[in-house]
C-alpha positions, 0 to 999 in steps of 0.5 A: 494538085489543087490548092485549098483556101480556107479563107481567100477574100478581097477587101478594101482597108485604109493605111497610115503611115506616121513616123514621129520621136520621142523621148527614148527612139523613133517609131516608124507605123503603119496605122491600118484600118478594115472591116475585117479587124473592125472594131481593133486596128493591127498596127505595123511597126515597121522598124522592129517587124513586129504588130498587133492588133490595137484599140483605144481600149487596149491601149491603157491596158497594164502592159498591153503595149509592152509586150505586143511590141516589146518596148520598155516602160518609157517606150511603150509610154510614147508609143501611147501619146501618140498613137492614140489619138490616131486611132481614135482619128481612123475612120 
């Protein structure tokens, strides 16, 4: 039996691993930049195994981060404070 893939491509990506302690919990994140995701970044919370595609504009959407990562309001505020400058830096 021959295996058929819809898409099977290799692509170069850049991964930034960052850890920080907010006012509530510790965050350990992987932020991945790739041409396949442009203009978004794939952000993975390594502690909860939750992930989402983000860009600076989606960080300000009401309840977007809270829903995607299942954070409470205080956790989401910490997340946004630290992540916003990071996703603006990655090229």
